[in-house]
N, C-alpha and C positions, 0 to 999 in steps of 0.2 A: 504494500500500500504506500503510495507517495503522498506526502502532505505538503501543500503549498502555503507558505506564509505570505499574507497580503498586508502591506503597510499602508494604512489609510493616510490620505494627504494631511489630516489634522493631527497625526501622531508625530510627524517630523517637521522641522522648520529650518530654513537656511540661515546661516550665520556667516557674515563676512569676516575673513581673516585679516588681522591688522597688518597694514603696511604693504602687502603684495597684491591686493585686489582680488585674490582668489576667494572662492566661496566653498564652504564645506557644510555637510549635513550633520547636525548634532541633535540629539534627543533632548528636549527641554525637560525641566523638572515635572511639568504637567502640560498637556496640550491645551490649546485655546478652548476646545469643546470637550466636555467629559462624557457626553451621550451623543450617539449618532443622530443626525436629524431625521425626523419621520413625520408622519401625518399628525397634525395637532390633536385631532379627535382620538387617535390611538394613544398618544402619550398621556392624555388627560383621563383615559378610561381604564388603563391597565398598567401593571408594574413593568418596569424596564427589564428586558432580558439581559443575561450576563454578557452575551456576545455584542450587545448594543452599547455596552459601557466601554470607555477608553481602555486600551490594553495596558495602560499604566496602572489601572486599578486591579487588574486580574491577580497580580502577585500578592497584594495585600489581602484580597478576598480569600484566595485559596489558602494562604498561610494563617489567616486569623479565624476564618469561619468554619473550617473543616479540620478534623483530626486526621492523622496519617492513615489510620485504619479505614476511615470512611472514604478518604481520597483513593486508597488502593482499590476499594470495592468499585468505585465509579470507573476508574481506569480499566479494571478487569472487564466490566460490561462494555466499555468502548474499545476493548482489545488494543490498549495502548500502554500496557505495563512493560517497560524496558528499563533494566537496571534494578538495583536492590537498595540503594541508599535513599534516605529521606529527601535529599536534595534532588535526586533523579525523579522521584515521584512528584515533588513540588514543581519541577520544571515541566514535566508532562502535563500536570494539572493546569498550569498557566497556559500552555499551548492548547489544551482541550477547550479552555474557556473562550478562545477566539475563533474556533472552527464553526463553520456555517453549514455543515453537511448533516446536521441533526444530532451529532454526538455531544455538542455542548448542552443540548437539552437534558442529557443525563445528569450533568453537573448542576445545572440550574434546578432540576427537580430534587436532587439530593440536598442542596442548600435550603430549599423551601421546606422540605420535610424536617430537617434538623431544627430549623428556627421557626416552625409554624406558630408557636405560642407568641413569640415576640412580633412576628408579622401581623398576627391578628390584633395585637394591641396598637400597632402603628396604623392599621386600616381605619381607625377612628379619626385620624388626622386628615384634613382636607386642604391645608395651606402650608406654605414653606415654614412659616413661624411655628405652626403646631408640630410639624416634623422636627424642627430644630429643638423645640422644648422637650419632646419625647426622647430625642437623642441625648440631650444634656442630662435628663433625669436618669436614663439608663447608664450613662458614663459614670455618674456619681455613685451609682449602686454597683458598679463593676460588671454590668451585663454588656460587655463590649461586642463579642462576636455576633450575637443575634441582632442587636440594635444596628450594628454596622451594615449588615446585609439588608435589613429591612429599610433602613434610611436611604441607602444608595439606590435601591430599586423602587422606591415609592413614586407614584405618579406625580406628586406635587414637588418633588425634589428638583432643584435647578442646579446649574453648574457652580454657582457660588457656594451653595450649601455642601455640595460634593467636595469641593476643594477644602472647605473648612473641616469637614469630618475626616477627610483623608489626612490632613495635617495633624489633627489631634491623635489619630491612631498611630501615625508615623512617629510622633514624639513619645507616645506611651511605650512603643517598642524599644526606643532608645533608653528610657528610664529603667525598664525591666532588665535590659541587657547590661546596663551599667551596674545595677545592683548585683546581678549574678557574677559579673567579672570581679567586683570588689570582694565578694564572699569567697570565690575560688582563689583569688590572690591571697587572702588571709589564711585560708586553709592550707595552701601550699607553703606559706611561711611557717605555720605551726608544724607541719610535717617535717620541713627542713630543720627546724629547731630541735625537734624530737630526735632526728638522726644525729645531729651534732652532740646532743647530750649523751646519747647512747655510746657514741664513739669515744667521748671524753671519759665516761665511766670505765669502758674497757681498757683504755690506756692507763688510767690510774690503778686499776686492779692489777694489770700486768706489771706495772712498775713496783707496786708494793709487794707482789708475790716474788719478784726477782730479788728485791732487797732482803726479804725474810730468808729466802733460800741462801743468799750469799752470807748473811749473818750466821745462820745455823752452820754453814760449812766452815766458817772461820772458827766458831766455837769448838767444833769437833776437832779441827786441826790443832788448835791450841791445847785441848785436853790430851790428844794423842801425843803431842810433843812433850808435854809435861810428864805424862806417864812414862814415856821412853827415857827421858833424862833421869828420872828417879830410879828406874830399873837399872840403868847403866852405872849408877854410882855404887862402888863397893861399900860394904858395911864398915870397914876399917879405914875409910877415906880420911886423908889429913884434914885438919881444921880449915885450911884455906879453901879446899874444895867445898866444905860445908858452907863457907861464906859465899862462894859462887852460886851454889844451889839456892841459898836463901835469896840472893839477888835475882836469880832467874824466876823463882816463885813470885817474888814481889812484882817483877816486871809483868809476868803473865796475869797476875791478879789485877794489875792496873789496866792492862789491855782488855781483860774481861769486863771490868767496870765500864770502860769506854764503849764496848760493844753493847753492854746492857743499856747505857744511856742512849745510844743510837737507836736501839730497838724501841725504847720508850718514845723517842722523838718520832720514829716512823709510825708507831701505833697512834700517836696523837694526830699526826697528819692524816692517817686513815680515818680517824673519827671525824675530823673536820670535813674531809672530803665526803664522807657519808652523810653528814648533816647538810652540807651544801647541796648534795644530790637530792636529798629528801625535800628540801625547800624548792628546788627547781621542778621536782616531780609534782608537788602540790600546785605550783604556779601553772604548769602545763595542763594539769587536770582542770584548774579553774578556767583557763583559756578555752579548753575544749568544751566545757559546759557552756560557756558564754557563746562559743561558736555554734553549738547545737541549738541554743535558744534563738540566736539571730537567724539561723537557717530555717527554724520552724516558723518564725514570724515572717520571713521573706516568702516562704511557700504559702503561708496563709494569705499574704497580700496578692501574690500572683494568682492564687486560686480564685480571688475575687474578679480577676480580669479574664481568666481563661476557662473556668469551669462553671457548671450549673447555669450557663447563660441560656440554655434552651430547656431548662427544667420546667415541669408543669407548675401551675399556680400553688399547689399544695406542697410545702417544703417537706423533704424527707431527711433532714439532718438529724443528728443525735439530740439536739436541743429543741426540736420542733415541738410545739405545744407546751413547753415548760415556761415557768416564771423565773426570770433572772433579776437579782437584786444587785445593783452596783453602788458601793459605798465609797464616797470620796470622789477624787478626780477633778478635772478642770471643767468649769461650766461651759466653755465654748466648744468642748468636745462631746458633751453628753448627747447632743442631737445626732451626731454621726454614729455614736454607739447605739442609740435607740433605733436608727434606720437599719443598721447592720443586724440587730436582733430581729427586727421586723422581717427582714428578708429571709432569715433562717426560720421564721415561724415561731419565735419565742416572744413572750411578753416581757417588756423591759421596765424595771422600777429603779428609782434612784433616790439616794439619801446622801447629803453632802457631808455626813460624819459629824454634824453638830455645829457647823458654821452658821447657817441660817435656819436649817431644819432642827427641830427639837430632838435631842437624843432619845427621848422617851418614845418616839415613833419607831425606833429600830426594832423593838420587840415584835410589833405587829407586822412590819414588813418582812422580817425574817420568817415568821410563822407562815406567811403567804408564799414565800419564795421556795422554789425547788433547788436553786443553786445561788450562792452568794459569792461575789467577787469584790476585791478592793485592790487598787494600785498602791504598792508599798511606798512609792515616792511622792504620793499626793494624798495623804490621809493622816489624821492625828493618831498618836499612840493610844489615846483613850478610846477612840472609835474602834481601832483594831482589836483592843482587848475586849471591849464589849461585844463586838461581832463574833469573835471566837467563842466567848462564853455562851452567848445565845445559841450559836450553831451547835455547840456540843450538847447543850441542854435539850434542844429540839431535834437533835440528830439530823441536822441539815449539812450537806457538804459545802465547804468554802474553798475558794481558789485565790491565793495571793498572786497578783500580777506584777511583773517586773517593772512596768512603767504604766503611765496613764494614757499611752498612745493607742491608736487603732490596731497596730500590729500585734502588741501583746494580747489585746482583747480577742482578736481573731484567732491567734495561735492557741489560746486557752480553750476557745470554743471547739476548735478542730480536734484537740486531743482529749476533750471531756467525754468521759463514759460514765453515765449514772447507773447505779444498780437498779435491777428490776424491782418494781414495787411489790 
């Protein structure tokens, strides 16, 4: 099968080279028109097909709105699976989106099926401003994939709104990529530091073992020399020989004391090295725990952009249908936490820990809650002590959060598993 790539005249634009009068064809960041021109009555009555969108949008649509498994299934139906890497599948998916022989309909149908819930919500919009408002609401809630596809193909969407939405999705990909690179770099540094510490420990142990072996050898040699000299002395040796033997014994005893002192110094060095190694081990474990915590929070943030975008209206998370009590925190972030809980199907309750709200209200809120959370960096000690005592009395689980940010809150919800009633 031969595939012919057709470059539309609105995809490429000429640009004059400076100084020599020559002209070269370069691809602009975005073409002048984002949707192919068509009959006005058709554009106003139906959603845009994927092959009618600019080829500059196909890469972001395939990469954002479909998983690798779903893309492979579509390519298998179109008989276009060539290569095994994810990049090969992505390239073939982008090529499939621009084909006009009927195979692009398979890709369009798969996208509509995956994001049918979000598409239904966008169908209520009839103007560009209403589509923009729905897109901004979905972006704040982390429902990027479905909202991106529904907004690009909506009949009321114009070129200006398409450019705006494309730019926001493009910058979100940069932010997520930068966060991943920072975590990977930090993990690599920790692994390299771990290797250096292990090599240092091995070198110190080898050095101490060699020093002890050398000391023991010298002691044995001195003992054997002393025994040999004593055995060689006759019983009726003259007094001057007795004097020489006494001097030899005194010399050997002095050398023995020196070796004993050296052994004590070596053992002291070994003890110091062991203590330093233990401190470094504790520091490494603390860094690894911090790394795991940051990784969990990053995954929770990314999950808000990439997963559950096409889920049904009824949440299926572990905290769906539960009541969450959040004690403390910053006032300007409570609204975001409330919206996140609502998306997960949980009822959100808040108490500021006694700043404006009376502390006497905590008992009633804890009794109504299924799970209690509080950020350790933005709550009073008195409130924490009271919350822990109330939770133990009422047998309610509580979760201390590392910080008052959205990342710690999302990570805690992701790993929360409540016992069956």
